Biotite code that builds the C-alpha atoms (Angstrom):
import biotite.structure as struc

atoms = struc.array([
    struc.Atom([-8.847, -9.811, -14.046], chain_id="A", res_id=1, res_name="MET", atom_name="CA", element="C"),
    struc.Atom([-10.160, -12.880, -12.216], chain_id="A", res_id=2, res_name="PRO", atom_name="CA", element="C"),
    struc.Atom([-10.553, -12.811, -8.422], chain_id="A", res_id=3, res_name="PRO", atom_name="CA", element="C"),
    struc.Atom([-7.761, -15.392, -8.113], chain_id="A", res_id=4, res_name="SER", atom_name="CA", element="C"),
    struc.Atom([-5.164, -12.732, -8.975], chain_id="A", res_id=5, res_name="VAL", atom_name="CA", element="C"),
    struc.Atom([-3.082, -11.937, -5.893], chain_id="A", res_id=6, res_name="THR", atom_name="CA", element="C"),
    struc.Atom([-0.681, -9.185, -4.979], chain_id="A", res_id=7, res_name="ILE", atom_name="CA", element="C"),
    struc.Atom([2.092, -11.699, -5.596], chain_id="A", res_id=8, res_name="ALA", atom_name="CA", element="C"),
    struc.Atom([1.028, -11.900, -9.247], chain_id="A", res_id=9, res_name="ASP", atom_name="CA", element="C"),
    struc.Atom([1.265, -8.131, -9.536], chain_id="A", res_id=10, res_name="LEU", atom_name="CA", element="C"),
    struc.Atom([4.695, -7.651, -7.995], chain_id="A", res_id=11, res_name="ILE", atom_name="CA", element="C"),
    struc.Atom([6.327, -8.812, -11.173], chain_id="A", res_id=12, res_name="LYS", atom_name="CA", element="C"),
    struc.Atom([9.987, -8.293, -10.406], chain_id="A", res_id=13, res_name="GLY", atom_name="CA", element="C"),
    struc.Atom([10.376, -10.297, -7.199], chain_id="A", res_id=14, res_name="VAL", atom_name="CA", element="C"),
    struc.Atom([10.849, -14.067, -7.228], chain_id="A", res_id=15, res_name="ASN", atom_name="CA", element="C"),
    struc.Atom([12.161, -14.697, -3.697], chain_id="A", res_id=16, res_name="ASP", atom_name="CA", element="C"),
    struc.Atom([9.094, -15.866, -1.788], chain_id="A", res_id=17, res_name="LEU", atom_name="CA", element="C"),
    struc.Atom([10.816, -15.231, 1.551], chain_id="A", res_id=18, res_name="SER", atom_name="CA", element="C"),
    struc.Atom([11.393, -11.553, 0.724], chain_id="A", res_id=19, res_name="ALA", atom_name="CA", element="C"),
    struc.Atom([9.127, -8.888, 2.186], chain_id="A", res_id=20, res_name="VAL", atom_name="CA", element="C"),
    struc.Atom([7.909, -6.497, -0.476], chain_id="A", res_id=21, res_name="ARG", atom_name="CA", element="C"),
    struc.Atom([7.980, -2.712, -0.112], chain_id="A", res_id=22, res_name="VAL", atom_name="CA", element="C"),
    struc.Atom([5.362, -0.189, -1.197], chain_id="A", res_id=23, res_name="LYS", atom_name="CA", element="C"),
    struc.Atom([6.220, 3.499, -0.914], chain_id="A", res_id=24, res_name="ILE", atom_name="CA", element="C"),
    struc.Atom([2.999, 5.467, -0.797], chain_id="A", res_id=25, res_name="CYS", atom_name="CA", element="C"),
    struc.Atom([2.239, 9.134, -1.271], chain_id="A", res_id=26, res_name="GLY", atom_name="CA", element="C"),
    struc.Atom([4.477, 9.668, -4.292], chain_id="A", res_id=27, res_name="ILE", atom_name="CA", element="C"),
    struc.Atom([3.713, 13.086, -5.799], chain_id="A", res_id=28, res_name="THR", atom_name="CA", element="C"),
    struc.Atom([6.406, 13.742, -8.409], chain_id="A", res_id=29, res_name="CYS", atom_name="CA", element="C"),
    struc.Atom([8.532, 12.028, -11.032], chain_id="A", res_id=30, res_name="VAL", atom_name="CA", element="C"),
    struc.Atom([11.769, 12.575, -9.116], chain_id="A", res_id=31, res_name="GLU", atom_name="CA", element="C"),
    struc.Atom([10.495, 10.783, -6.019], chain_id="A", res_id=32, res_name="ASP", atom_name="CA", element="C"),
    struc.Atom([9.011, 7.957, -8.090], chain_id="A", res_id=33, res_name="ALA", atom_name="CA", element="C"),
    struc.Atom([12.326, 7.342, -9.829], chain_id="A", res_id=34, res_name="LEU", atom_name="CA", element="C"),
    struc.Atom([14.184, 7.508, -6.518], chain_id="A", res_id=35, res_name="ALA", atom_name="CA", element="C"),
    struc.Atom([11.778, 4.964, -5.018], chain_id="A", res_id=36, res_name="ALA", atom_name="CA", element="C"),
    struc.Atom([12.351, 2.628, -7.949], chain_id="A", res_id=37, res_name="ALA", atom_name="CA", element="C"),
    struc.Atom([16.120, 3.096, -7.708], chain_id="A", res_id=38, res_name="LYS", atom_name="CA", element="C"),
    struc.Atom([15.978, 2.332, -3.985], chain_id="A", res_id=39, res_name="ALA", atom_name="CA", element="C"),
    struc.Atom([14.335, -0.979, -4.840], chain_id="A", res_id=40, res_name="GLY", atom_name="CA", element="C"),
    struc.Atom([10.683, -0.368, -4.013], chain_id="A", res_id=41, res_name="ALA", atom_name="CA", element="C"),
    struc.Atom([8.393, -3.026, -5.454], chain_id="A", res_id=42, res_name="ASP", atom_name="CA", element="C"),
    struc.Atom([5.406, -0.689, -5.659], chain_id="A", res_id=43, res_name="ALA", atom_name="CA", element="C"),
    struc.Atom([4.503, 2.973, -5.391], chain_id="A", res_id=44, res_name="ILE", atom_name="CA", element="C"),
    struc.Atom([1.228, 4.443, -4.202], chain_id="A", res_id=45, res_name="GLY", atom_name="CA", element="C"),
    struc.Atom([-0.557, 7.402, -5.776], chain_id="A", res_id=46, res_name="LEU", atom_name="CA", element="C"),
    struc.Atom([-3.172, 9.100, -3.593], chain_id="A", res_id=47, res_name="VAL", atom_name="CA", element="C"),
    struc.Atom([-6.385, 10.172, -5.349], chain_id="A", res_id=48, res_name="PHE", atom_name="CA", element="C"),
    struc.Atom([-7.934, 11.767, -2.256], chain_id="A", res_id=49, res_name="TYR", atom_name="CA", element="C"),
    struc.Atom([-7.973, 15.526, -2.493], chain_id="A", res_id=50, res_name="GLN", atom_name="CA", element="C"),
    struc.Atom([-8.042, 16.115, 1.271], chain_id="A", res_id=51, res_name="LYS", atom_name="CA", element="C"),
    struc.Atom([-4.629, 14.473, 1.569], chain_id="A", res_id=52, res_name="SER", atom_name="CA", element="C"),
    struc.Atom([-1.452, 16.589, 1.423], chain_id="A", res_id=53, res_name="PRO", atom_name="CA", element="C"),
    struc.Atom([-0.070, 13.777, -0.749], chain_id="A", res_id=54, res_name="ARG", atom_name="CA", element="C"),
    struc.Atom([-2.869, 13.907, -3.333], chain_id="A", res_id=55, res_name="ALA", atom_name="CA", element="C"),
    struc.Atom([-2.037, 13.869, -7.036], chain_id="A", res_id=56, res_name="VAL", atom_name="CA", element="C"),
    struc.Atom([-4.019, 14.914, -10.073], chain_id="A", res_id=57, res_name="SER", atom_name="CA", element="C"),
    struc.Atom([-4.528, 12.739, -13.117], chain_id="A", res_id=58, res_name="ILE", atom_name="CA", element="C"),
    struc.Atom([-1.972, 14.887, -14.949], chain_id="A", res_id=59, res_name="VAL", atom_name="CA", element="C"),
    struc.Atom([0.626, 14.362, -12.208], chain_id="A", res_id=60, res_name="GLN", atom_name="CA", element="C"),
    struc.Atom([-0.096, 10.644, -12.030], chain_id="A", res_id=61, res_name="ALA", atom_name="CA", element="C"),
    struc.Atom([0.195, 10.205, -15.782], chain_id="A", res_id=62, res_name="ARG", atom_name="CA", element="C"),
    struc.Atom([3.619, 11.884, -15.755], chain_id="A", res_id=63, res_name="ALA", atom_name="CA", element="C"),
    struc.Atom([4.804, 9.672, -12.901], chain_id="A", res_id=64, res_name="ILE", atom_name="CA", element="C"),
    struc.Atom([3.646, 6.453, -14.546], chain_id="A", res_id=65, res_name="LEU", atom_name="CA", element="C"),
    struc.Atom([5.181, 7.436, -17.866], chain_id="A", res_id=66, res_name="SER", atom_name="CA", element="C"),
    struc.Atom([8.581, 7.862, -16.211], chain_id="A", res_id=67, res_name="ALA", atom_name="CA", element="C"),
    struc.Atom([8.612, 4.648, -14.174], chain_id="A", res_id=68, res_name="LEU", atom_name="CA", element="C"),
    struc.Atom([10.841, 1.752, -15.223], chain_id="A", res_id=69, res_name="PRO", atom_name="CA", element="C"),
    struc.Atom([9.229, -1.663, -15.781], chain_id="A", res_id=70, res_name="PRO", atom_name="CA", element="C"),
    struc.Atom([8.388, -4.060, -12.949], chain_id="A", res_id=71, res_name="PHE", atom_name="CA", element="C"),
    struc.Atom([7.308, -1.376, -10.456], chain_id="A", res_id=72, res_name="VAL", atom_name="CA", element="C"),
    struc.Atom([3.686, -1.953, -9.466], chain_id="A", res_id=73, res_name="THR", atom_name="CA", element="C"),
    struc.Atom([1.492, 1.158, -9.448], chain_id="A", res_id=74, res_name="THR", atom_name="CA", element="C"),
    struc.Atom([-1.229, 1.414, -6.812], chain_id="A", res_id=75, res_name="VAL", atom_name="CA", element="C"),
    struc.Atom([-4.046, 3.969, -6.840], chain_id="A", res_id=76, res_name="GLY", atom_name="CA", element="C"),
    struc.Atom([-5.431, 4.899, -3.406], chain_id="A", res_id=77, res_name="LEU", atom_name="CA", element="C"),
    struc.Atom([-9.047, 6.052, -3.075], chain_id="A", res_id=78, res_name="PHE", atom_name="CA", element="C"),
    struc.Atom([-11.069, 7.071, -0.015], chain_id="A", res_id=79, res_name="VAL", atom_name="CA", element="C"),
    struc.Atom([-14.839, 6.703, -0.453], chain_id="A", res_id=80, res_name="ASP", atom_name="CA", element="C"),
    struc.Atom([-14.544, 8.078, -3.987], chain_id="A", res_id=81, res_name="ALA", atom_name="CA", element="C"),
    struc.Atom([-17.520, 8.152, -6.331], chain_id="A", res_id=82, res_name="SER", atom_name="CA", element="C"),
    struc.Atom([-17.810, 5.579, -9.081], chain_id="A", res_id=83, res_name="ARG", atom_name="CA", element="C"),
    struc.Atom([-17.517, 8.376, -11.641], chain_id="A", res_id=84, res_name="CYS", atom_name="CA", element="C"),
    struc.Atom([-14.259, 9.617, -10.112], chain_id="A", res_id=85, res_name="GLU", atom_name="CA", element="C"),
    struc.Atom([-12.706, 6.162, -10.064], chain_id="A", res_id=86, res_name="ILE", atom_name="CA", element="C"),
    struc.Atom([-13.865, 5.345, -13.591], chain_id="A", res_id=87, res_name="ASP", atom_name="CA", element="C"),
    struc.Atom([-12.396, 8.620, -14.844], chain_id="A", res_id=88, res_name="GLU", atom_name="CA", element="C"),
    struc.Atom([-9.066, 7.820, -13.196], chain_id="A", res_id=89, res_name="THR", atom_name="CA", element="C"),
    struc.Atom([-8.966, 4.277, -14.553], chain_id="A", res_id=90, res_name="LEU", atom_name="CA", element="C"),
    struc.Atom([-9.783, 5.494, -18.054], chain_id="A", res_id=91, res_name="ASP", atom_name="CA", element="C"),
    struc.Atom([-6.847, 7.910, -17.908], chain_id="A", res_id=92, res_name="ALA", atom_name="CA", element="C"),
    struc.Atom([-4.176, 5.960, -16.032], chain_id="A", res_id=93, res_name="ILE", atom_name="CA", element="C"),
    struc.Atom([-3.043, 2.302, -16.298], chain_id="A", res_id=94, res_name="PRO", atom_name="CA", element="C"),
    struc.Atom([-2.999, 1.438, -12.595], chain_id="A", res_id=95, res_name="LEU", atom_name="CA", element="C"),
    struc.Atom([-2.002, -2.105, -11.628], chain_id="A", res_id=96, res_name="ASP", atom_name="CA", element="C"),
    struc.Atom([-3.849, -2.276, -8.313], chain_id="A", res_id=97, res_name="LEU", atom_name="CA", element="C"),
    struc.Atom([-6.584, -0.308, -6.548], chain_id="A", res_id=98, res_name="LEU", atom_name="CA", element="C"),
    struc.Atom([-6.382, 0.450, -2.835], chain_id="A", res_id=99, res_name="GLN", atom_name="CA", element="C"),
    struc.Atom([-9.591, 1.346, -1.023], chain_id="A", res_id=100, res_name="PHE", atom_name="CA", element="C"),
    struc.Atom([-8.869, 3.203, 2.190], chain_id="A", res_id=101, res_name="HIS", atom_name="CA", element="C"),
    struc.Atom([-12.332, 4.312, 3.292], chain_id="A", res_id=102, res_name="GLY", atom_name="CA", element="C"),
    struc.Atom([-15.572, 2.587, 4.302], chain_id="A", res_id=103, res_name="SER", atom_name="CA", element="C"),
    struc.Atom([-16.096, 0.902, 0.926], chain_id="A", res_id=104, res_name="GLU", atom_name="CA", element="C"),
    struc.Atom([-18.116, -2.330, 0.955], chain_id="A", res_id=105, res_name="SER", atom_name="CA", element="C"),
    struc.Atom([-16.864, -5.545, -0.658], chain_id="A", res_id=106, res_name="PRO", atom_name="CA", element="C"),
    struc.Atom([-19.282, -4.979, -3.548], chain_id="A", res_id=107, res_name="ALA", atom_name="CA", element="C"),
    struc.Atom([-18.038, -1.431, -4.095], chain_id="A", res_id=108, res_name="GLU", atom_name="CA", element="C"),
    struc.Atom([-14.420, -2.596, -4.144], chain_id="A", res_id=109, res_name="CYS", atom_name="CA", element="C"),
    struc.Atom([-15.126, -5.419, -6.592], chain_id="A", res_id=110, res_name="ALA", atom_name="CA", element="C"),
    struc.Atom([-17.341, -3.508, -9.043], chain_id="A", res_id=111, res_name="ARG", atom_name="CA", element="C"),
    struc.Atom([-14.380, -2.243, -11.109], chain_id="A", res_id=112, res_name="TYR", atom_name="CA", element="C"),
    struc.Atom([-13.192, -5.765, -11.893], chain_id="A", res_id=113, res_name="ARG", atom_name="CA", element="C"),
    struc.Atom([-9.622, -4.786, -11.131], chain_id="A", res_id=114, res_name="ARG", atom_name="CA", element="C"),
    struc.Atom([-7.260, -6.332, -8.597], chain_id="A", res_id=115, res_name="PRO", atom_name="CA", element="C"),
    struc.Atom([-7.716, -4.453, -5.351], chain_id="A", res_id=116, res_name="TYR", atom_name="CA", element="C"),
    struc.Atom([-6.437, -4.206, -1.806], chain_id="A", res_id=117, res_name="MET", atom_name="CA", element="C"),
    struc.Atom([-8.700, -3.173, 1.075], chain_id="A", res_id=118, res_name="LYS", atom_name="CA", element="C"),
    struc.Atom([-7.289, -1.128, 3.922], chain_id="A", res_id=119, res_name="ALA", atom_name="CA", element="C"),
    struc.Atom([-8.577, -1.931, 7.396], chain_id="A", res_id=120, res_name="LEU", atom_name="CA", element="C"),
    struc.Atom([-7.864, 0.481, 10.224], chain_id="A", res_id=121, res_name="ARG", atom_name="CA", element="C"),
    struc.Atom([-7.216, -1.716, 13.230], chain_id="A", res_id=122, res_name="VAL", atom_name="CA", element="C"),
    struc.Atom([-9.168, -0.957, 16.393], chain_id="A", res_id=123, res_name="LYS", atom_name="CA", element="C"),
    struc.Atom([-8.367, -2.569, 19.763], chain_id="A", res_id=124, res_name="PRO", atom_name="CA", element="C"),
    struc.Atom([-9.979, -5.996, 20.038], chain_id="A", res_id=125, res_name="GLY", atom_name="CA", element="C"),
    struc.Atom([-10.940, -6.149, 16.362], chain_id="A", res_id=126, res_name="GLU", atom_name="CA", element="C"),
    struc.Atom([-11.681, -9.575, 14.845], chain_id="A", res_id=127, res_name="ASP", atom_name="CA", element="C"),
    struc.Atom([-9.345, -9.392, 11.875], chain_id="A", res_id=128, res_name="LEU", atom_name="CA", element="C"),
    struc.Atom([-10.294, -12.867, 10.657], chain_id="A", res_id=129, res_name="PHE", atom_name="CA", element="C"),
    struc.Atom([-13.893, -11.742, 10.238], chain_id="A", res_id=130, res_name="ALA", atom_name="CA", element="C"),
    struc.Atom([-12.958, -8.412, 8.666], chain_id="A", res_id=131, res_name="ARG", atom_name="CA", element="C"),
    struc.Atom([-10.553, -9.971, 6.170], chain_id="A", res_id=132, res_name="CYS", atom_name="CA", element="C"),
    struc.Atom([-13.054, -12.661, 5.243], chain_id="A", res_id=133, res_name="SER", atom_name="CA", element="C"),
    struc.Atom([-15.593, -10.008, 4.207], chain_id="A", res_id=134, res_name="GLU", atom_name="CA", element="C"),
    struc.Atom([-13.343, -9.049, 1.290], chain_id="A", res_id=135, res_name="PHE", atom_name="CA", element="C"),
    struc.Atom([-13.076, -12.460, -0.333], chain_id="A", res_id=136, res_name="SER", atom_name="CA", element="C"),
    struc.Atom([-12.228, -11.028, -3.759], chain_id="A", res_id=137, res_name="GLU", atom_name="CA", element="C"),
    struc.Atom([-9.420, -8.792, -2.500], chain_id="A", res_id=138, res_name="ALA", atom_name="CA", element="C"),
    struc.Atom([-5.874, -9.481, -3.650], chain_id="A", res_id=139, res_name="SER", atom_name="CA", element="C"),
    struc.Atom([-4.667, -8.514, -0.196], chain_id="A", res_id=140, res_name="GLY", atom_name="CA", element="C"),
    struc.Atom([-5.499, -6.642, 2.990], chain_id="A", res_id=141, res_name="ILE", atom_name="CA", element="C"),
    struc.Atom([-3.635, -3.576, 4.227], chain_id="A", res_id=142, res_name="LEU", atom_name="CA", element="C"),
    struc.Atom([-3.622, -3.105, 7.995], chain_id="A", res_id=143, res_name="LEU", atom_name="CA", element="C"),
    struc.Atom([-3.285, 0.481, 9.179], chain_id="A", res_id=144, res_name="ASP", atom_name="CA", element="C"),
    struc.Atom([-3.645, 2.419, 12.409], chain_id="A", res_id=145, res_name="THR", atom_name="CA", element="C"),
    struc.Atom([-7.099, 3.563, 13.482], chain_id="A", res_id=146, res_name="TYR", atom_name="CA", element="C"),
    struc.Atom([-7.345, 7.254, 14.335], chain_id="A", res_id=147, res_name="VAL", atom_name="CA", element="C"),
    struc.Atom([-10.879, 8.658, 14.393], chain_id="A", res_id=148, res_name="GLN", atom_name="CA", element="C"),
    struc.Atom([-11.589, 10.912, 11.431], chain_id="A", res_id=149, res_name="GLY", atom_name="CA", element="C"),
    struc.Atom([-8.284, 10.232, 9.666], chain_id="A", res_id=150, res_name="ILE", atom_name="CA", element="C"),
    struc.Atom([-8.391, 7.593, 6.897], chain_id="A", res_id=151, res_name="PRO", atom_name="CA", element="C"),
    struc.Atom([-4.632, 7.037, 6.802], chain_id="A", res_id=152, res_name="GLY", atom_name="CA", element="C"),
    struc.Atom([-1.200, 8.616, 6.842], chain_id="A", res_id=153, res_name="GLY", atom_name="CA", element="C"),
    struc.Atom([-1.288, 9.151, 10.605], chain_id="A", res_id=154, res_name="THR", atom_name="CA", element="C"),
    struc.Atom([2.375, 8.326, 11.194], chain_id="A", res_id=155, res_name="GLY", atom_name="CA", element="C"),
    struc.Atom([1.325, 6.181, 14.154], chain_id="A", res_id=156, res_name="GLN", atom_name="CA", element="C"),
    struc.Atom([1.814, 2.449, 14.628], chain_id="A", res_id=157, res_name="ALA", atom_name="CA", element="C"),
    struc.Atom([-0.819, 0.128, 16.083], chain_id="A", res_id=158, res_name="PHE", atom_name="CA", element="C"),
    struc.Atom([-0.253, -2.851, 18.372], chain_id="A", res_id=159, res_name="ASP", atom_name="CA", element="C"),
    struc.Atom([1.192, -5.478, 16.020], chain_id="A", res_id=160, res_name="TRP", atom_name="CA", element="C"),
    struc.Atom([0.332, -8.186, 18.544], chain_id="A", res_id=161, res_name="ALA", atom_name="CA", element="C"),
    struc.Atom([-3.284, -7.768, 17.405], chain_id="A", res_id=162, res_name="GLN", atom_name="CA", element="C"),
    struc.Atom([-2.471, -9.386, 14.059], chain_id="A", res_id=163, res_name="VAL", atom_name="CA", element="C"),
    struc.Atom([-3.131, -13.143, 14.320], chain_id="A", res_id=164, res_name="PRO", atom_name="CA", element="C"),
    struc.Atom([-1.360, -15.800, 12.316], chain_id="A", res_id=165, res_name="GLU", atom_name="CA", element="C"),
    struc.Atom([-3.114, -17.426, 9.399], chain_id="A", res_id=166, res_name="GLY", atom_name="CA", element="C"),
    struc.Atom([-5.189, -14.543, 8.071], chain_id="A", res_id=167, res_name="LEU", atom_name="CA", element="C"),
    struc.Atom([-6.861, -15.569, 4.795], chain_id="A", res_id=168, res_name="PRO", atom_name="CA", element="C"),
    struc.Atom([-5.263, -12.870, 2.615], chain_id="A", res_id=169, res_name="LYS", atom_name="CA", element="C"),
    struc.Atom([-1.734, -11.565, 2.015], chain_id="A", res_id=170, res_name="PRO", atom_name="CA", element="C"),
    struc.Atom([-1.135, -8.827, 4.581], chain_id="A", res_id=171, res_name="ILE", atom_name="CA", element="C"),
    struc.Atom([0.404, -5.449, 3.823], chain_id="A", res_id=172, res_name="VAL", atom_name="CA", element="C"),
    struc.Atom([1.461, -3.786, 7.075], chain_id="A", res_id=173, res_name="LEU", atom_name="CA", element="C"),
    struc.Atom([1.230, 0.009, 7.341], chain_id="A", res_id=174, res_name="ALA", atom_name="CA", element="C"),
    struc.Atom([1.080, 2.642, 10.043], chain_id="A", res_id=175, res_name="GLY", atom_name="CA", element="C"),
    struc.Atom([4.035, 4.489, 11.524], chain_id="A", res_id=176, res_name="GLY", atom_name="CA", element="C"),
    struc.Atom([6.738, 2.353, 9.947], chain_id="A", res_id=177, res_name="LEU", atom_name="CA", element="C"),
    struc.Atom([10.296, 3.723, 9.820], chain_id="A", res_id=178, res_name="THR", atom_name="CA", element="C"),
    struc.Atom([13.777, 2.367, 9.257], chain_id="A", res_id=179, res_name="VAL", atom_name="CA", element="C"),
    struc.Atom([14.041, 2.032, 13.045], chain_id="A", res_id=180, res_name="ASN", atom_name="CA", element="C"),
    struc.Atom([11.020, -0.207, 13.638], chain_id="A", res_id=181, res_name="ASN", atom_name="CA", element="C"),
    struc.Atom([10.321, -2.036, 10.383], chain_id="A", res_id=182, res_name="VAL", atom_name="CA", element="C"),
    struc.Atom([12.477, -5.067, 11.229], chain_id="A", res_id=183, res_name="ALA", atom_name="CA", element="C"),
    struc.Atom([10.621, -5.543, 14.523], chain_id="A", res_id=184, res_name="GLU", atom_name="CA", element="C"),
    struc.Atom([7.289, -5.127, 12.742], chain_id="A", res_id=185, res_name="ALA", atom_name="CA", element="C"),
    struc.Atom([8.189, -7.790, 10.196], chain_id="A", res_id=186, res_name="ILE", atom_name="CA", element="C"),
    struc.Atom([9.403, -10.153, 12.916], chain_id="A", res_id=187, res_name="ALA", atom_name="CA", element="C"),
    struc.Atom([6.083, -9.844, 14.773], chain_id="A", res_id=188, res_name="GLN", atom_name="CA", element="C"),
    struc.Atom([3.618, -9.860, 11.881], chain_id="A", res_id=189, res_name="VAL", atom_name="CA", element="C"),
    struc.Atom([5.387, -11.694, 9.007], chain_id="A", res_id=190, res_name="SER", atom_name="CA", element="C"),
    struc.Atom([3.555, -9.551, 6.437], chain_id="A", res_id=191, res_name="PRO", atom_name="CA", element="C"),
    struc.Atom([3.620, -10.139, 2.710], chain_id="A", res_id=192, res_name="TYR", atom_name="CA", element="C"),
    struc.Atom([4.622, -6.484, 2.295], chain_id="A", res_id=193, res_name="ALA", atom_name="CA", element="C"),
    struc.Atom([5.141, -3.258, 4.207], chain_id="A", res_id=194, res_name="VAL", atom_name="CA", element="C"),
    struc.Atom([3.775, 0.152, 3.243], chain_id="A", res_id=195, res_name="ASP", atom_name="CA", element="C"),
    struc.Atom([5.550, 3.382, 4.185], chain_id="A", res_id=196, res_name="VAL", atom_name="CA", element="C"),
    struc.Atom([4.795, 7.030, 3.514], chain_id="A", res_id=197, res_name="SER", atom_name="CA", element="C"),
    struc.Atom([5.534, 9.519, 6.287], chain_id="A", res_id=198, res_name="GLY", atom_name="CA", element="C"),
    struc.Atom([8.456, 7.456, 7.544], chain_id="A", res_id=199, res_name="GLY", atom_name="CA", element="C"),
    struc.Atom([10.459, 8.307, 4.428], chain_id="A", res_id=200, res_name="VAL", atom_name="CA", element="C"),
    struc.Atom([9.533, 11.973, 4.001], chain_id="A", res_id=201, res_name="GLU", atom_name="CA", element="C"),
    struc.Atom([11.191, 15.357, 4.360], chain_id="A", res_id=202, res_name="LEU", atom_name="CA", element="C"),
    struc.Atom([7.712, 16.899, 4.566], chain_id="A", res_id=203, res_name="ALA", atom_name="CA", element="C"),
    struc.Atom([4.242, 15.643, 3.688], chain_id="A", res_id=204, res_name="LYS", atom_name="CA", element="C"),
    struc.Atom([4.286, 14.785, 0.002], chain_id="A", res_id=205, res_name="GLY", atom_name="CA", element="C"),
    struc.Atom([8.056, 15.227, -0.363], chain_id="A", res_id=206, res_name="ILE", atom_name="CA", element="C"),
    struc.Atom([10.153, 12.076, -0.069], chain_id="A", res_id=207, res_name="LYS", atom_name="CA", element="C"),
    struc.Atom([13.621, 11.836, 1.443], chain_id="A", res_id=208, res_name="ASP", atom_name="CA", element="C"),
    struc.Atom([15.615, 9.759, -1.033], chain_id="A", res_id=209, res_name="HIS", atom_name="CA", element="C"),
    struc.Atom([18.172, 8.700, 1.570], chain_id="A", res_id=210, res_name="THR", atom_name="CA", element="C"),
    struc.Atom([15.416, 7.518, 3.917], chain_id="A", res_id=211, res_name="LYS", atom_name="CA", element="C"),
    struc.Atom([13.735, 5.559, 1.127], chain_id="A", res_id=212, res_name="MET", atom_name="CA", element="C"),
    struc.Atom([16.972, 3.750, 0.344], chain_id="A", res_id=213, res_name="HIS", atom_name="CA", element="C"),
    struc.Atom([17.643, 3.011, 4.027], chain_id="A", res_id=214, res_name="ALA", atom_name="CA", element="C"),
    struc.Atom([14.095, 1.740, 4.562], chain_id="A", res_id=215, res_name="PHE", atom_name="CA", element="C"),
    struc.Atom([14.222, -0.638, 1.604], chain_id="A", res_id=216, res_name="VAL", atom_name="CA", element="C"),
    struc.Atom([17.641, -1.896, 2.713], chain_id="A", res_id=217, res_name="GLU", atom_name="CA", element="C"),
    struc.Atom([16.302, -2.558, 6.225], chain_id="A", res_id=218, res_name="ALA", atom_name="CA", element="C"),
    struc.Atom([13.412, -4.569, 4.796], chain_id="A", res_id=219, res_name="VAL", atom_name="CA", element="C"),
    struc.Atom([15.708, -6.537, 2.496], chain_id="A", res_id=220, res_name="ARG", atom_name="CA", element="C"),
    struc.Atom([17.622, -7.761, 5.542], chain_id="A", res_id=221, res_name="GLN", atom_name="CA", element="C"),
    struc.Atom([14.442, -9.477, 6.757], chain_id="A", res_id=222, res_name="CYS", atom_name="CA", element="C"),
    struc.Atom([13.095, -12.815, 5.575], chain_id="A", res_id=223, res_name="ARG", atom_name="CA", element="C"),
    struc.Atom([9.754, -14.518, 6.051], chain_id="A", res_id=224, res_name="LEU", atom_name="CA", element="C"),
    struc.Atom([9.658, -18.070, 7.410], chain_id="A", res_id=225, res_name="PRO", atom_name="CA", element="C"),
    struc.Atom([9.168, -20.588, 4.625], chain_id="A", res_id=226, res_name="MET", atom_name="CA", element="C"),
])
């Protein structure tokens, strides 16, 4: 796909430009994927990082994607994976969007010629304009909490005041989001989308269907300024 493709092009079922989109990450089974879709999630995330308690195999991922209804975007998350590993996954599974959550360079992210989102773990005082600009071909930028040695899924929020207005890419906000703080996060950051994993779980890798529904409902009450 051409570099001009954006996350907005991939979230096929949402037409309200003031609506904040929802990605539920760390889906590990068909039941949770269907519950996420029923709750109204715009996208689900599948983790292809074997050190994660939310990791899925190609067999698991194929079963999940086969069961999903239309218009739910599927995102594959990789952390400093080899080219061979990513190619093998892409050959086996029709992912809509790649998410790179490690130290991948812009060239490494773009080499697969697929729409991708780059995760940046936000450190205090970080120049997010400069960091976002490095990934000029990205469809969007995911902002997550920096914890040394942990690439994501920390369950901790960062200081949302660090996110400036006017960043050059659609922003997906992650890190410690729950039904109790997501409205405040949206009010401060005005993200294109929010990404939740641990905030809607019973245990790592097992989603709480009631929490997923409540989270999506909380987001749907929010609107971006037009």
